[in-house]
BADOKE-738976 format. One record per residue: residue number from 1; residue in one letter; x, y, z of N, C-alpha, C in turn. Coordinates in nm, 4 decimals. Example, Ala and Ser with C-alpha at 12.3 -4.5 7.8 and 13.67 -1.06 7.14 Angstrom:
BEGIN
PT|1|a|1.3190|-0.5690|0.7800|1.2300|-0.4500|0.7800|1.3200|-0.3300|0.7800 $
PT|2|s|1.2850|-0.2250|0.7080|1.3670|-0.1060|0.7140|1.2900|0.0030|0.7870 $
This chain:
BEGIN
PT|1|y|1.4371|-1.1113|1.5217|1.4832|-1.2320|1.5859|1.6186|-1.2723|1.5295 $
PT|2|k|1.6909|-1.3521|1.6053|1.8191|-1.4062|1.5616|1.8030|-1.5572|1.5519 $
PT|3|g|1.8620|-1.6183|1.4490|1.8500|-1.7620|1.4328|1.9670|-1.8207|1.3580 $
PT|4|i|1.9546|-1.9488|1.3240|2.0565|-2.0219|1.2485|1.9925|-2.0735|1.1205 $
PT|5|w|2.0590|-2.0522|1.0064|2.0103|-2.0955|0.8750|2.0993|-2.2092|0.8269 $
PT|6|n|2.0412|-2.3204|0.7892|2.1145|-2.4382|0.7384|2.2229|-2.4853|0.8352 $
PT|7|n|2.1942|-2.4768|0.9628|2.2848|-2.5239|1.0686|2.4218|-2.4584|1.0690 $
PT|8|s|2.4387|-2.3441|0.9988|2.5724|-2.2848|0.9968|2.5744|-2.1324|0.9962 $
PT|9|n|2.4778|-2.0662|0.9383|2.4806|-1.9207|0.9244|2.3928|-1.8519|1.0287 $
PT|10|q|2.4508|-1.7553|1.1003|2.3682|-1.6727|1.1887|2.2854|-1.5807|1.1007 $
PT|11|v|2.1570|-1.5713|1.1312|2.0684|-1.4882|1.0499|1.9833|-1.3989|1.1385 $
PT|12|a|1.9345|-1.2921|1.0763|1.8357|-1.2048|1.1385|1.7031|-1.2345|1.0693 $
PT|13|m|1.5947|-1.2388|1.1479|1.4630|-1.2676|1.0922|1.3687|-1.1538|1.1277 $
PT|14|k|1.3201|-1.0880|1.0254|1.2245|-0.9791|1.0434|1.0858|-1.0379|1.0225 $
PT|15|t|0.9934|-1.0080|1.1131|0.8602|-1.0646|1.1032|0.7529|-0.9572|1.1063 $
PT|16|l|0.6360|-0.9976|1.0643|0.5229|-0.9063|1.0606|0.3957|-0.9846|1.0886 $
PT|17|t|0.3105|-0.9330|1.1748|0.1830|-0.9983|1.2023|0.0654|-0.9112|1.1611 $
PT|18|n|0.0899|-0.7849|1.1304|-0.0148|-0.6916|1.0910|-0.0555|-0.7187|0.9456 $
PT|19|e|-0.1763|-0.7660|0.9246|-0.2235|-0.8006|0.7905|-0.2235|-0.6811|0.6952 $
PT|20|e|-0.2506|-0.5621|0.7456|-0.2573|-0.4433|0.6611|-0.1229|-0.4092|0.5983 $
PT|21|a|-0.0148|-0.4359|0.6683|0.1187|-0.4020|0.6192|0.1825|-0.5176|0.5421 $
PT|22|m|0.1111|-0.6281|0.5268|0.1679|-0.7473|0.4635|0.2125|-0.7205|0.3202 $
PT|23|k|0.1370|-0.6434|0.2440|0.1732|-0.6157|0.1048|0.3082|-0.5447|0.0978 $
PT|24|e|0.3299|-0.4446|0.1838|0.4583|-0.3737|0.1872|0.5710|-0.4680|0.2278 $
PT|25|f|0.5431|-0.5562|0.3221|0.6414|-0.6530|0.3702|0.6857|-0.7451|0.2557 $
PT|26|i|0.5906|-0.7952|0.1780|0.6218|-0.8832|0.0655|0.6980|-0.8071|-0.0427 $
PT|27|e|0.6609|-0.6829|-0.0668|0.7325|-0.6007|-0.1650|0.8770|-0.5777|-0.1214 $
PT|28|e|0.8973|-0.5547|0.0083|1.0336|-0.5386|0.0602|1.1140|-0.6656|0.0365 $
PT|29|a|1.0535|-0.7799|0.0614|1.1225|-0.9073|0.0411|1.1619|-0.9249|-0.1055 $
PT|30|k|1.0728|-0.8892|-0.1974|1.1031|-0.9011|-0.3404|1.2187|-0.8103|-0.3795 $
PT|31|m|1.2219|-0.6896|-0.3232|1.3281|-0.5948|-0.3544|1.4625|-0.6445|-0.3002 $
PT|32|v|1.4645|-0.6865|-0.1745|1.5878|-0.7320|-0.1106|1.6439|-0.8536|-0.1837 $
PT|33|k|1.5562|-0.9379|-0.2353|1.5989|-1.0582|-0.3078|1.6848|-1.0241|-0.4290 $
PT|34|k|1.6587|-0.9114|-0.4923|1.7300|-0.8712|-0.6126|1.8668|-0.8097|-0.5844 $
PT|35|l|1.8905|-0.7666|-0.4614|2.0142|-0.6971|-0.4270|2.1251|-0.7956|-0.3924 $
PT|36|q|2.2386|-0.7811|-0.4593|2.3552|-0.8633|-0.4283|2.4802|-0.7773|-0.4418 $
PT|37|h|2.5415|-0.7469|-0.3285|2.6614|-0.6636|-0.3266|2.7337|-0.6903|-0.1952 $
PT|38|p|2.8661|-0.6860|-0.1936|2.9403|-0.7119|-0.0697|2.9061|-0.6154|0.0442 $
PT|39|n|2.8565|-0.4962|0.0119|2.8248|-0.3978|0.1155|2.6774|-0.3965|0.1547 $
PT|40|i|2.6016|-0.4936|0.1073|2.4596|-0.5027|0.1398|2.4355|-0.6338|0.2128 $
PT|41|v|2.3522|-0.6311|0.3134|2.3193|-0.7505|0.3912|2.2666|-0.8590|0.2972 $
PT|42|r|2.3172|-0.9800|0.3134|2.2787|-1.0920|0.2273|2.1381|-1.1408|0.2608 $
PT|43|y|2.0598|-1.1659|0.1581|1.9226|-1.2137|0.1701|1.9216|-1.3662|0.1568 $
PT|44|f|1.8504|-1.4350|0.2477|1.8412|-1.5809|0.2406|1.7047|-1.6290|0.1918 $
PT|45|g|1.5983|-1.5622|0.2327|1.4667|-1.6066|0.1877|1.3538|-1.5545|0.2735 $
PT|46|v|1.2328|-1.6000|0.2403|1.1112|-1.5670|0.3143|1.0425|-1.6982|0.3474 $
PT|47|f|0.9883|-1.7085|0.4668|0.9102|-1.8270|0.5001|0.7956|-1.7911|0.5941 $
PT|48|k|0.6974|-1.8817|0.6019|0.5837|-1.8667|0.6937|0.6003|-1.9648|0.8081 $
PT|49|d|0.5494|-1.9265|0.9249|0.5531|-2.0190|1.0374|0.4542|-2.1337|1.0122 $
PT|50|q|0.4542|-2.2332|1.0997|0.3717|-2.3520|1.0803|0.2221|-2.3215|1.0809 $
PT|51|e|0.1819|-2.2199|1.1553|0.0403|-2.1825|1.1594|0.0003|-2.0949|1.0416 $
PT|52|g|0.0995|-2.0454|0.9669|0.0710|-1.9590|0.8526|0.0300|-1.8188|0.8913 $
PT|53|k|0.0602|-1.7791|1.0154|0.0195|-1.6474|1.0639|0.1293|-1.5428|1.0526 $
PT|54|k|0.2546|-1.5858|1.0532|0.3670|-1.4920|1.0475|0.4554|-1.5236|0.9283 $
PT|55|y|0.5000|-1.4183|0.8618|0.6000|-1.4294|0.7565|0.7316|-1.3764|0.8114 $
PT|56|y|0.8410|-1.4320|0.7635|0.9738|-1.3881|0.8054|1.0597|-1.3602|0.6830 $
PT|57|i|1.1310|-1.2476|0.6848|1.2375|-1.2224|0.5878|1.3666|-1.2608|0.6597 $
PT|58|v|1.4451|-1.3477|0.5986|1.5674|-1.3981|0.6608|1.6874|-1.3369|0.5900 $
PT|59|t|1.7715|-1.2665|0.6668|1.8901|-1.2013|0.6118|2.0125|-1.2334|0.6973 $
PT|60|e|2.1266|-1.1994|0.6442|2.2525|-1.2130|0.7163|2.2444|-1.1387|0.8497 $
PT|61|f|2.2996|-1.1978|0.9534|2.3027|-1.1333|1.0849|2.4243|-1.0423|1.0934 $
PT|62|m|2.4016|-0.9194|1.1323|2.5103|-0.8224|1.1459|2.5438|-0.8085|1.2946 $
PT|63|n|2.6602|-0.8549|1.3349|2.6943|-0.8627|1.4765|2.7251|-0.7289|1.5431 $
PT|64|k|2.7292|-0.6201|1.4664|2.7558|-0.4894|1.5269|2.6275|-0.4116|1.5544 $
PT|65|g|2.5141|-0.4761|1.5387|2.3869|-0.4111|1.5680|2.3223|-0.3514|1.4447 $
PT|66|s|2.2188|-0.2739|1.4680|2.1440|-0.2175|1.3560|2.2185|-0.1015|1.2912 $
PT|67|l|2.1960|-0.0857|1.1635|2.2572|0.0248|1.0894|2.2108|0.1585|1.1451 $
PT|68|l|2.0840|0.1672|1.1800|2.0315|0.2926|1.2352|2.1061|0.3322|1.3628 $
PT|69|d|2.1276|0.2371|1.4533|2.2016|0.2681|1.5763|2.3456|0.3091|1.5453 $
PT|70|l|2.4088|0.2403|1.4513|2.5464|0.2728|1.4134|2.5554|0.4148|1.3573 $
PT|71|l|2.4603|0.4514|1.2721|2.4603|0.5849|1.2128|2.4357|0.6929|1.3177 $
PT|72|r|2.3508|0.6638|1.4117|2.3210|0.7625|1.5178|2.4421|0.7859|1.6075 $
PT|73|k|2.5222|0.6849|1.6308|2.6412|0.6969|1.7147|2.7484|0.7806|1.6471 $
PT|74|n|2.7586|0.7689|1.5167|2.8650|0.8362|1.4421|2.8126|0.9592|1.3721 $
């Protein structure tokens, strides 16, 4: 998903609803939180929706599309 963080930053939100994969999802969030470099997508945080059913990892929005698509083109 695409959204706005703090009324100013465009962000990408990755979500997961599959309970079985939740542990991997949380581990990914912990790993991304530790990474800080100008060439790595900026991490903003993790949150749950109001019902507590979905978790979201919130990162910087990259306006040129996904890295996978970019790599496949080139």
